[in-house]
N, C-alpha and C positions, 0 to 999 in steps of 0.2 A: 373761504368763499369760492364758489365755482361760477365761472362765466360760460354760458352756453350760447353759441351762435345758432340761431334758428331761422331756417329759410323755407318758404312754401315750395313744396316739390313741384307743383304744377304751374307755378307762376314765376316769371323772371323778376329779379330785383325787388322782391318783397321779403325783407329780412329784419330780424330783431336780435338784439343782444340782451340776454336775461341772466341775472345773477341770483343765486340761491346759496344758502349756507349748507355746509356738508351734513349738518345734523337735521336738515329738513328732508322731506320725503319726495318721492316722485309725484305724489299728489300735489305737493307745494309747487313743484316744477310745472305740473299741469295747470295749476291756477295761474302761475306766471305767464304761461303761454296764452291762456284765455284772455288775460288782461292785455298782453302785448299786441294781440291781433284783434282785440275788440269783440270777442265772441262771448256768448252766454253759455254757462256751464250746464247745458240741458241734454247732454247725450253721453253715451259711453265712450271710452277711449282706451288705448293701450300703448305701451312703450315696448320696443324690441331692442335689447342691448346688443344684438348682432348688427344693428344698423340697417336692417332690411325691412321694408314695409311688408307686413304679414309674413315675417320671417320665421325663424326656428321657434317653435312653441316653447321650448325649454328656456328661451331668453325673454319670454313675454311677461310683462307686468301690467295688469289690467286694472280698470276702475274697481275699487273695493266695494262692489255692490253685487251680492249673490254671485261670486265668481265660480267658474268651473273648478272642480276639486284639484285638477292637475295644472292649474295656472296660478302663478304667484300674483299677489296684488300690489298696487302701487304705493301702499302705505309703508314702504321700506325706506329707511334713511339712506340718502344717496351716498353718504360716506362709506357705507358698508358694501357698496357694489364694486369697489376696486377700480374705479374709473381713473384714467390718466389723460393728461392733455393730448388732444388729437383724436380721442375716442369718439366714434360716431354712434348715434342712437337714432331710431326711427320712432315717430309718434303719429298715431292716427286718431283723429277725433271725429265723432259722428260717423258710424259705420255705414250709414246710408249715403250721405253726401261725400264722405271720405275726404276730410281735410287732412292732407299729409304734410307733416313738417319734418324736415331733415335737421337733426341736431348734431352739433359738434362741440365737445368740451374744449374751449379755446384756451382757458387759463385757470390757474388757481392762485388766489391772492389773499392776503389777510382780511379778516372781517373788520370793517370800519365802524361797526355798531349801528349801521343804518337798518332800515326796514326791508326785509326780504320776503318773498321774491320781488325783484324790481326790474324794470326795463331801463337799460342804460344807453341804448343806441337803437335807432330805427332807420330803415331804408325802404322807400316805396310806400305808397298809400295803402292803408288797410282795405281789405275787400269786405263787402257785406256778407255776413254769415248766411243770410237768406235773401238772395237777390230779388225775389218776388214779394218780399214783405216791406211794408211801410210801417215802421215801429212794430206794434203787435198785431196789425191787421194786414192781410194780403190786399194789395191794391187790385181791385176788381179787373181793371183793364189789363194790367200786366199779367194777372193769373190767366185770364182768358186768352191773351196772346200766346203765353207759354203753352197752354193746353192745345191750342190750335197748331202751334209749331210741332209739338210732340205727336199729335195725331197725323200731321202731314209726314213726319218721319216714319211713323208706323206704316202709313199707306205706301210710301216710297219703297221701304224695305220689303213689304209684301209683294209689290209689283216686281221687284228684282227677283225674288224667289220664284214667283209664278212664271216669269219670262225665262229664267235659267232652267227651270224644270218643266218646260211646256210639254215635253213628250210624256210626262207622267200624269198630266191632267186627264181625267176621265179613265184612268187605269182601273182595271177590275179589282175589286177588293178581295184579298185572300180570306174568304169567309171563315174557314176553319182556324187559321192562325189568329185572326182577330178575336174569335170567340174564345179561344184558349187564353189569349192575353187578358181578355176581360174577366174571365173566371179567376185567373191568378190575381188580378187587381182587386176584385171583390173580396176574395179570401183574405188578402193582406189588409184591406181597409177594415175588415171585421176584427182582425187580430190587433190592429192599431200599433203595429211595430214600425221601427225605422225601415225604409224611408216612407212607408205608407202613411204614417201619421201626418207628416208635413205635406205630403201630396194632397191628402184629404182636406187639411186646413187651408192650404193655398187655393184649392179649387172650390171651397165652400161645400164639400161633400159630407161634412160631419152629420148632417141631419138625415137626408135620404138620397143615396146615390141614384142617378137615373137608371131606369130599367133597360134602356137601349144600350147595347154594348158599344157601338161606335160613339155615341154621345158621351158615355162614361169615359172612354179612353181619350177622346179628344179634349174633353174638359180637363182631365187630370194632367195630360201631357202639356196642354197650353198653359196651365197654371205653373208648371215648372219653369216656363219661360217668362211669363208675366203673371206673378201671383195676384190673385184677386183678394186674398186676405193675408194676414200675418201668417208666416209659415210655422212658427214655433221652434225654428232652428236657433242655434246659438247666434247672437248678433253678428259675430264676425263671419259666420258661414252664410247667413242670409245676405249680408252685405256683399260678399264675393259674388253671389248670384245676381244681385241687383246691379253690380258694377259691369256686368257683361252688356255690351252695346248691341244695337241692331246688326251691325256688321259681323259681330262675333257669332250671333245665333244664325244669321243667314249663311255665312261662310261655312259653318260647321254642318248645317243640315243640307245645304246644296252639295257639298263634297261627299257627305255620307250617302246621299241619294244617288249621286253619279256613280259612286263605287258599287252600289247595290248590296244585296244581302251578303254578309260575310265581311264587309268593310269594318275596320277597327273603329270603335267609338271610345277608345281609351282617351283619358284627358289630354295627354301629350299629343296624341294623333289629332284630336279635334283642334287644339291650338295650332298645330301645323297646317291643318286643313284650312283654317281661317286665313293664314298667311299666304297660302297657295291659291285660294279661290280667285279666279280672274275677275269676277263681278264685284269683288270687295276691294275698294281702294281706301286704305287707311294708313296713317303714319306708322312707321316701324315701331314695334313694341320693344320694351326693355325687359330685363329679367324679372323685375318686380311685377310688371303687368302680366307677363306670362305665368308667373307663380299664382297670382290672384285668379287668372282665367282657369288654370288647371285645377285649383281648389274648387272653383265653381262647377266646372265640368265633372269633377269627382262626385259631388253631391247629386248633380243632375243625372250623371251616369247611373248611379244606384237607382234613382227614380225611374229612368227610362228602362232599366232592366226589370224593375218591379212591375212596370206596365207592359212588359213583353216586347218593347221596341228594340232592346238589346238583349243578347243571350248572356249566359253566366260567364262568358269570356269577353264581354263587352264588344261583341260583333253585331252589326245590324241584322235584324231578323227580317223575314218576309213581311210580317205584320208591321214592323217599324218602318220599312221602306215605303209602305202605303200611308202609315199614320203620321210620321213626323213632319213631312211638308204641310200636311193639312192642319196639324196642331200648331205649327209655327205661324202660318198666316192667320189662323183662327185667333191666336194670341194678339194679333194686330187687327182683328175685326174684318178680315177679308176671307172669302170663301176661295179655297185653292182651285177647285175645278172650274168654277165659273169666272173667277177673278173679280166678282162683285163684292161691294162693301156689305158686311153683315150688320144687323142692327146693333147699336151701341150698347 
C-alpha cells in the first residue's frame, strides 16, 4: 500500500493523506484525490513524475481520453513506476482553473485488505471546486459580481497600458507593413495550418474574415490574448495561455513597445519583461509559474509572428509596434488611441 501526502499548491494548510494499492493505477490515485478534495471528475488532468507542474513532457501521464500520441496515459499501475518513499509528483486537474496538487510518496505499508483509494488524514477545509456555483446552478448575484469584478480588472489593466504608452497614442500607422501583415494572415487562414487555425477559431474568423486589414489583424491578435471561442489547441496549451494574467500581458506589451521594432519577443524575454515592467506590481513568480508563462508565450509568439507582429526571429516589427498595444486594449474592450470603452 502506498500513502501519498497531497497538498494544494496555491493554498496553505489544505492537505490530505491518500492511500492506494501498488496494483492500482494513476487513474485510481486521481479518483482518490477527487474524493479527498470534494471535486467532481469533470475535467482533464495530468501527473508529472518529475514533481514539476507542467514539467517534462516525458514524465507526464494524462487522463486516458484521446491522449496525444507522445504522452503516456494514467491507466498505468503505480507499482510499475518505480516510486520510492520521498518521491514527489505533480498533479493538475482542470486545465482552465488549474487545481494544482503537490504529491509526495510518504510511506509504503502492507495492504490491510481495506477499500482503496481512501483518505486517511485531512488538514484544512476543502475549497469549493466552483466558487461561483451553488450546487449545479450559478448563483446569479455572485456571477454578476464576479463578471463586474473581472470587467473592472480589464478596464484597470487597459488604463495602465494606455497611460504607460501615452506617447504611442495617435501614432501614424505603417500602412505598408500592416498591409503585408494582413496579406500574410489571410493566406495562412486559408491554409488552415498552425498557428493560423487556432487564431481563426479563437477570433471567430472561420466563417468570413473582415475585409478591412486593420480590423482583421486587431481581431486576430486580440483573440490570442482573450480568446472569443475555443482555440482547438491541446488542453494544456490552451490552459497555459488562459493562465496568463492581466499583468503578464500588460508588462510584456508595454516593454515590447518601449523597446521598439527589433526588441526580442522570445518567450523568456517576455517573462523577463513582465518582471521588469515598472507599472506591473505582482508577487515574485517561481520556476513553475515562469515555465507556464514561457509555454504560453511560445504559442502566442508563433501567432504574433503569423500576424506579422513579430518577425521570424521573434523580434518586434514596425507593424507589431503599432498593432500590439491596440490589440491588447481591444481584448479588454478599450480603444487604445481614445482611451474610451468599446462596445461590449
